[in-house]
C-alpha positions as CSV (number, residue, x, y, z in Angstrom):
1,M,19.5,-27.7,-11.0
2,N,20.4,-29.3,-7.6
3,Q,23.6,-27.4,-7.3
4,Q,24.5,-26.4,-3.8
5,F,27.1,-23.9,-2.5
6,H,28.1,-22.7,0.9
7,A,27.7,-18.9,1.1
8,K,27.0,-16.0,3.3
9,I,24.1,-13.5,3.0
10,E,25.8,-10.1,2.5
11,S,22.8,-7.8,2.3
12,M,19.0,-7.5,1.7
13,A,17.4,-6.5,-1.6
14,F,14.1,-5.3,-2.8
15,K,11.4,-8.0,-2.8
16,G,12.7,-9.1,0.6
17,Y,15.5,-11.4,-0.6
18,G,18.8,-12.0,1.0
19,V,21.8,-11.4,-1.4
20,A,24.8,-13.7,-1.7
21,R,27.5,-14.0,-4.3
22,I,28.3,-17.4,-5.7
23,E,31.1,-17.8,-8.2
24,G,30.8,-14.1,-9.0
25,K,27.1,-14.1,-9.6
26,V,24.4,-12.4,-7.5
27,V,22.0,-14.9,-6.0
28,F,18.7,-13.9,-4.3
29,I,17.6,-16.1,-1.5
30,P,14.0,-15.8,0.0
31,F,13.6,-16.1,3.8
32,S,17.2,-15.4,4.6
33,A,18.8,-12.5,6.5
34,T,22.1,-10.5,6.4
35,G,24.7,-12.5,8.3
36,D,23.2,-16.0,7.6
37,E,25.6,-18.6,6.4
38,G,24.6,-21.9,5.0
39,W,24.1,-24.2,2.0
40,I,22.3,-22.6,-0.9
41,E,20.6,-24.6,-3.6
42,L,20.3,-22.8,-7.0
43,V,16.8,-23.2,-8.3
44,E,16.7,-20.7,-11.2
45,E,19.5,-19.1,-13.2
46,K,19.3,-16.0,-15.3
47,K,21.9,-14.1,-17.3
48,N,22.8,-11.6,-14.6
49,Y,21.5,-13.3,-11.4
50,A,20.2,-16.5,-9.9
51,M,17.5,-17.5,-7.4
52,G,18.4,-19.8,-4.6
53,R,16.9,-21.6,-1.7
54,L,18.4,-21.8,1.8
55,K,18.7,-25.6,2.3
56,K,20.7,-25.7,5.6
57,L,21.7,-22.9,8.0
58,T,25.2,-23.3,9.5
59,Q,25.4,-19.8,11.1
60,S,22.4,-17.6,12.0
61,S,22.1,-13.9,11.5
62,P,22.1,-11.9,14.7
63,W,18.7,-10.5,13.4
64,R,17.1,-13.9,13.3
65,V,14.0,-14.7,15.5
66,D,11.5,-17.6,15.5
67,P,8.5,-16.7,13.2
68,P,5.2,-17.0,15.0
69,C,3.2,-18.0,11.9
70,P,3.1,-21.8,11.0
71,Y,2.7,-20.9,7.3
72,F,5.8,-18.6,7.2
73,G,8.3,-19.8,4.6
74,V,5.6,-21.4,2.6
75,C,3.0,-18.7,2.2
76,G,4.2,-15.7,0.1
77,G,2.3,-13.1,2.1
78,C,5.2,-12.2,4.5
79,Q,8.9,-12.2,3.8
80,W,10.5,-11.1,7.1
81,Q,8.8,-12.8,10.1
82,H,12.2,-14.5,10.7
83,I,13.9,-11.0,11.2
84,D,13.5,-9.1,14.5
85,Y,11.1,-6.2,13.8
86,S,13.5,-3.6,15.4
87,F,15.7,-4.1,12.3
88,H,13.1,-3.8,9.6
89,G,13.3,0.0,9.4
90,E,17.1,-0.1,9.0
91,I,16.8,-2.7,6.2
92,K,14.0,-0.9,4.3
93,K,15.9,2.4,4.6
94,G,19.0,0.8,3.0
95,I,17.0,-0.7,0.2
96,F,15.2,2.6,-0.4
97,E,18.4,4.6,-0.5
98,E,19.9,2.2,-3.1
99,I,16.7,2.5,-5.2
100,L,16.8,6.3,-5.0
101,H,20.4,6.4,-6.2
102,R,20.1,3.7,-8.9
103,L,16.7,4.5,-10.4
104,G,16.1,8.0,-9.2
105,R,19.6,9.3,-10.0
106,V,19.5,11.2,-6.7
107,K,23.1,11.9,-5.9
108,E,22.5,13.3,-2.4
109,A,19.2,12.1,-1.0
110,P,17.7,14.0,2.0
111,I,17.9,12.2,5.3
112,I,15.3,9.5,5.3
113,Q,13.1,9.4,8.4
114,V,11.7,6.0,9.2
115,I,8.5,5.6,11.2
116,P,7.8,2.0,12.4
117,S,4.4,0.6,12.9
118,P,3.0,0.6,16.5
119,D,1.9,-3.0,15.8
120,S,4.0,-5.4,13.8
121,Y,1.3,-8.1,13.9
122,G,-2.5,-7.9,13.8
123,Y,-2.5,-4.6,11.9
124,R,-4.1,-5.4,8.6
125,V,-7.8,-4.4,8.2
126,R,-8.0,-5.7,4.6
127,A,-7.1,-9.2,3.3
128,Q,-7.6,-10.9,-0.1
129,L,-7.9,-14.7,0.0
130,R,-7.8,-17.0,-3.0
131,V,-10.3,-19.9,-3.2
132,K,-9.7,-23.1,-5.1
133,N,-11.1,-26.6,-4.9
134,G,-12.5,-26.1,-1.4
135,R,-9.3,-24.5,-0.1
136,M,-8.8,-20.9,1.0
137,G,-5.6,-18.9,1.6
138,Y,-2.7,-17.2,-0.1
139,Y,-0.3,-18.2,-2.8
140,R,3.1,-19.7,-2.2
141,E,6.2,-17.5,-2.8
142,R,6.6,-16.9,-6.5
143,S,3.9,-19.3,-7.6
144,H,0.1,-19.8,-8.0
145,Q,0.0,-22.8,-5.6
146,L,-2.5,-22.2,-2.9
147,V,-1.5,-22.4,0.8
148,D,-4.6,-23.3,2.9
149,I,-4.7,-21.2,6.0
150,D,-6.8,-21.0,9.2
151,R,-5.6,-17.6,10.3
152,C,-3.3,-14.8,9.3
153,Q,-0.8,-13.4,11.9
154,I,-0.6,-9.9,10.4
155,S,-4.4,-9.5,10.0
156,H,-6.7,-7.9,12.6
157,S,-8.5,-10.3,14.9
158,L,-11.8,-9.5,13.2
159,I,-10.4,-10.8,9.9
160,N,-9.3,-14.0,11.6
161,Q,-12.7,-14.4,13.2
162,I,-14.4,-14.1,9.7
163,I,-11.9,-16.6,8.2
164,L,-12.9,-19.2,10.8
165,S,-16.6,-18.6,10.0
166,L,-16.0,-18.9,6.3
167,R,-14.0,-22.1,6.7
168,K,-17.0,-23.8,8.4
169,E,-19.2,-22.9,5.3
170,L,-16.5,-23.4,2.6
171,S,-17.8,-26.8,1.4
172,S,-21.2,-25.3,0.6
173,F,-19.9,-22.3,-1.3
174,P,-20.5,-22.0,-5.1
175,P,-17.4,-21.8,-7.3
176,L,-15.4,-18.7,-6.1
177,K,-12.3,-16.9,-7.4
178,E,-11.4,-14.7,-4.4
179,I,-12.8,-13.3,-1.2
180,E,-11.8,-9.8,0.1
181,I,-12.3,-9.3,3.8
182,N,-12.5,-5.7,5.0
183,V,-13.1,-4.7,8.6
184,S,-13.6,-1.6,10.7
185,P,-12.1,-2.0,14.2
186,E,-14.1,1.1,15.3
187,E,-17.4,-0.6,14.3
188,E,-16.2,-4.1,15.3
189,K,-17.7,-5.2,12.1
190,G,-16.6,-6.3,8.7
191,G,-17.7,-6.7,5.1
192,L,-16.9,-9.2,2.3
193,V,-16.3,-8.7,-1.4
194,V,-16.9,-12.1,-3.1
195,H,-15.8,-12.8,-6.7
196,L,-17.9,-15.6,-8.2
197,H,-17.1,-17.6,-11.3
198,S,-19.5,-16.9,-14.2
199,S,-21.0,-20.4,-13.8
200,S,-22.0,-19.8,-10.1
201,R,-25.7,-19.3,-9.4
202,G,-27.8,-17.9,-6.5
203,R,-25.5,-15.0,-5.6
204,K,-28.2,-13.2,-3.6
205,H,-29.0,-16.3,-1.5
206,F,-25.3,-17.0,-1.0
207,A,-24.7,-13.5,0.3
208,E,-27.6,-13.7,2.7
209,S,-26.5,-17.1,4.1
210,L,-23.0,-15.6,4.7
211,L,-24.6,-12.8,6.8
212,Q,-26.6,-15.2,8.8
213,S,-23.7,-17.6,9.5
214,C,-21.2,-14.8,10.5
215,P,-22.6,-12.2,13.0
216,V,-19.4,-10.1,12.6
217,L,-20.3,-9.3,9.0
218,K,-22.5,-6.3,8.3
219,G,-22.6,-6.6,4.5
220,V,-21.6,-8.7,1.5
221,A,-20.9,-7.5,-2.0
222,V,-20.9,-10.2,-4.7
223,I,-19.2,-9.5,-8.0
224,Q,-20.0,-11.8,-11.0
225,E,-19.3,-11.0,-14.6
226,G,-18.9,-7.3,-13.7
227,R,-22.2,-7.1,-11.9
228,L,-22.3,-6.1,-8.3
229,T,-25.0,-7.4,-5.9
230,L,-25.2,-5.9,-2.4
231,S,-26.6,-7.6,0.7
232,G,-26.9,-6.0,4.2
233,D,-24.9,-2.9,4.8
234,P,-21.5,-3.2,3.2
235,L,-20.3,0.3,4.0
236,L,-17.5,0.6,6.6
237,H,-16.3,3.7,8.5
238,Y,-13.1,4.9,10.2
239,T,-11.9,8.0,11.9
240,I,-8.8,10.2,11.2
241,Y,-7.5,13.1,13.1
242,S,-5.8,16.3,12.1
243,N,-3.9,18.4,14.7
244,R,-2.1,21.3,13.1
245,H,-1.2,24.5,14.8
246,G,-3.0,23.5,18.0
247,R,-6.3,22.9,16.2
248,M,-7.7,19.3,16.5
249,Q,-10.1,18.1,13.9
250,T,-11.9,14.7,13.8
251,L,-13.1,13.4,10.5
252,R,-15.2,10.2,10.1
253,L,-14.9,8.6,6.6
254,R,-17.1,6.1,4.8
255,T,-15.7,3.5,2.4
256,S,-17.7,1.3,0.1
257,P,-16.8,-2.2,-1.1
258,E,-15.4,-1.0,-4.4
259,S,-13.3,1.8,-2.8
260,F,-9.7,1.7,-1.5
261,Y,-8.6,2.5,2.0
262,Q,-5.2,1.8,3.7
263,V,-4.6,-1.5,5.4
264,N,-2.9,-0.2,8.5
265,P,-5.1,2.4,10.4
266,D,-2.3,3.6,12.8
267,Q,0.1,4.2,9.9
268,N,-2.6,5.8,7.8
269,Q,-2.8,8.4,10.6
270,T,1.0,8.7,10.4
271,L,0.7,9.2,6.6
272,L,-1.9,11.9,7.0
273,E,0.3,13.8,9.6
274,T,3.3,13.5,7.4
275,V,1.5,14.9,4.4
276,L,0.2,17.8,6.4
277,E,3.6,18.5,7.8
278,F,5.2,18.6,4.4
279,A,2.3,20.7,3.0
280,E,2.9,23.7,5.3
281,L,-0.4,25.1,4.0
282,K,-1.4,28.7,4.2
283,R,-5.1,29.6,4.3
284,E,-4.9,31.4,0.9
285,E,-3.4,28.4,-1.0
286,R,-5.0,26.1,-3.5
287,V,-4.4,22.4,-3.6
288,L,-4.9,19.6,-6.2
289,D,-5.1,16.0,-4.9
290,L,-4.6,13.5,-7.7
291,Y,-5.8,9.9,-7.2
292,A,-7.8,11.2,-4.3
293,G,-9.8,8.1,-3.4
294,I,-12.4,8.6,-0.7
295,G,-10.8,11.9,0.4
296,N,-8.4,10.4,3.0
297,L,-5.9,13.2,2.3
298,T,-8.1,15.6,0.4
299,L,-10.4,16.4,3.4
300,P,-7.7,17.2,6.0
301,L,-5.9,19.4,3.4
302,A,-9.2,21.2,2.7
303,A,-9.5,22.1,6.3
304,Q,-6.4,24.2,6.0
305,A,-6.5,25.6,2.5
306,L,-8.5,28.1,0.5
307,E,-9.6,25.5,-2.1
308,V,-8.9,21.8,-2.7
309,W,-9.8,19.7,-5.7
310,G,-9.5,15.9,-5.9
311,I,-9.5,13.8,-9.0
312,E,-10.3,10.1,-8.8
313,E,-11.2,7.6,-11.5
314,N,-13.1,5.1,-9.3
315,R,-16.8,6.2,-9.4
316,A,-17.6,4.5,-6.0
317,A,-14.7,6.2,-4.3
318,V,-15.8,9.7,-5.6
319,K,-19.3,9.0,-4.3
320,D,-17.8,8.2,-0.9
321,A,-15.5,11.3,-1.1
322,R,-18.4,13.6,-1.7
323,F,-20.4,12.0,1.1
324,N,-17.5,12.3,3.4
325,A,-17.0,16.0,2.6
326,E,-20.6,16.8,3.2
327,G,-20.8,14.6,6.3
328,N,-17.9,16.4,7.9
329,G,-19.1,19.9,6.9
330,I,-16.1,20.6,4.6
331,E,-17.1,23.0,1.9
332,R,-13.8,24.2,0.4
333,C,-13.3,21.1,-1.7
334,G,-14.7,19.4,-4.8
335,F,-14.2,16.0,-6.5
336,I,-14.0,15.2,-10.2
337,Q,-14.6,11.6,-11.4
338,G,-12.4,10.5,-14.3
339,Q,-8.9,9.6,-15.3
340,V,-6.3,12.0,-13.8
341,E,-4.6,12.7,-17.1
342,N,-8.0,13.9,-18.5
343,G,-9.0,15.8,-15.4
344,L,-5.8,17.8,-15.5
345,I,-6.8,19.4,-18.8
346,R,-9.4,21.4,-16.8
347,W,-6.6,23.4,-15.2
348,E,-4.2,23.9,-18.0
349,K,-4.1,27.6,-17.3
350,D,-4.7,27.6,-13.6
351,G,-2.0,27.3,-11.0
352,F,-1.9,25.4,-7.7
353,D,0.4,26.0,-4.8
354,L,0.5,22.3,-3.8
355,I,-0.2,19.2,-5.9
356,V,-0.5,15.8,-4.0
357,L,0.1,12.6,-5.9
358,D,-0.9,9.1,-4.6
359,P,-0.9,7.0,-7.7
360,P,-1.2,3.2,-8.1
361,R,2.0,1.1,-8.1
362,T,2.6,1.9,-11.8
363,G,3.4,5.5,-10.8
364,C,2.6,8.8,-12.5
365,R,5.0,8.9,-15.5
366,R,2.1,9.8,-17.9
367,I,1.2,13.0,-16.1
368,V,4.7,14.4,-15.1
369,D,4.6,16.9,-18.0
370,R,1.1,18.2,-17.1
371,V,1.7,18.4,-13.4
372,S,5.0,20.3,-14.0
373,A,3.2,22.7,-16.4
374,L,0.9,23.8,-13.6
375,N,4.0,25.1,-11.9
376,P,3.1,24.2,-8.3
377,K,5.3,25.6,-5.5
378,R,5.3,22.1,-3.9
379,I,4.6,18.5,-4.9
380,I,4.0,15.8,-2.3
381,Y,4.4,12.3,-3.8
382,V,2.9,9.4,-1.8
383,S,3.8,5.9,-3.0
384,C,3.7,2.3,-2.0
385,E,6.1,1.3,-4.8
386,P,9.6,2.8,-4.3
387,T,10.9,1.8,-7.7
388,T,8.3,3.9,-9.6
389,F,8.6,6.6,-7.0
390,A,12.3,6.9,-7.8
391,R,11.8,6.8,-11.5
392,D,9.2,9.6,-11.3
393,V,11.4,11.7,-9.0
394,S,14.0,11.5,-11.8
395,L,11.5,12.7,-14.3
396,F,10.4,15.6,-12.1
397,S,14.0,16.6,-11.6
398,E,14.2,17.1,-15.4
399,K,11.4,19.6,-15.0
400,G,13.2,21.5,-12.3
401,F,11.8,19.8,-9.2
402,E,14.1,18.6,-6.5
403,L,13.5,16.0,-3.7
404,R,13.8,18.0,-0.5
405,R,12.3,15.7,2.2
406,V,11.4,12.1,2.4
407,T,9.8,9.8,5.0
408,L,9.5,6.0,4.9
409,I,6.4,4.8,6.7
410,D,6.3,1.1,7.6
411,M,2.7,0.5,6.5
412,F,3.3,-3.2,5.9
413,P,5.3,-4.9,8.7
414,Q,6.7,-8.4,8.1
415,S,6.9,-7.7,4.4
416,Y,9.4,-5.8,2.2
417,H,6.7,-3.4,1.1
418,M,6.9,0.2,2.2
419,E,5.1,3.5,2.0
420,V,7.1,6.6,1.1
421,V,6.3,10.3,1.1
422,G,8.4,12.8,-0.7
423,L,8.4,16.6,-0.9
424,L,9.6,18.1,-4.1
425,T,10.1,21.8,-4.8
426,K,11.4,23.9,-7.6
427,N,15.2,24.2,-7.5
428,S,16.8,27.7,-7.4
429,K,17.8,27.5,-11.1
430,S,14.3,26.7,-12.2
431,Q,12.8,29.5,-10.0
432,I,15.1,32.0,-11.7
433,L,14.2,30.9,-15.2
434,N,10.4,31.0,-14.4
435,S,10.7,34.5,-13.0
436,K,12.2,35.9,-16.2
């Protein structure tokens, strides 16, 4: 298109883009910040908006800082390294409020508490690297072009240590699709999940050679055509803490290569504390934890409730969850393996005081009716996707549930992503109707 216009960045939008208006049309500009002024080149034009590129900066935003990563602006993994981290919470709060009003139809949102991450760099304990033609790294912004990297500024030092070891052996690797690096700072060890192309051979030998070449690795899982091959000990462990009403509890959790665990350990602890605060559990109450994973939230909740059930589709995660419950001596909980919508049928006539939701990015639209039919006193909704969170809050409001409290946890510094936790309870009108 090669059209250039001088414009000012007026605000920040979801996906991390700066927003300008050029000839009446909204233009989204990556790697810009509110207050920037400069020459914008239009690179893609749609009916209602356009995408632009900041070609020359004539006036810098007061938020601007020098990004420490040499790949920033090319690699699509981070969006905000050029913005002082002390402003990230304010930006995300504004974006989230707009999403709640626009998609969630929340007229008066509760005060949003923002909790920043203790570490804005070096926090990630999980990374997914693409591999192509002897190169390894992340995709460029809005493309499938690979950016070859030597290290990742937002990843834990153990991950970067493993990246350096992998690069030394990269030329000898069989054809790969992707490498997942998972680490446990507590164990000072890591594990790999390697996705091989169907034409690759010698997966067992390949995994064993990786273990020998990288002492930090304790295990390797190779996935090829749906088949999983394990070498070494690919199980990682981490510890969480629960301190409610003066009672401290320490839980040690196991996670296997096919299971999910949060990328930011410090903010995972913040997430746990927020959920327990919102729950306000009494000893006689029953809890249902949907999309329970390895029991990251289920087990701390079980320590305070009469009974807790978790439903999780991932078979490996359920195996981990049951192991974690037994290993920590928690008896008042159980786990069901299967799709959440099917598992809910089991309790069509049973009530729960609290239902916890932590769905994938697609949200939980399919189960809103069934969750509401269980008539819980409280719903706690955990989400890493504010747009589907807002949509589902709107759906729950149609069932008589109102958003009472909300906290934004910055689980993913240097990116536009955010973790939100909302507490929903029945509004007074619904409570009167249900009591009749």
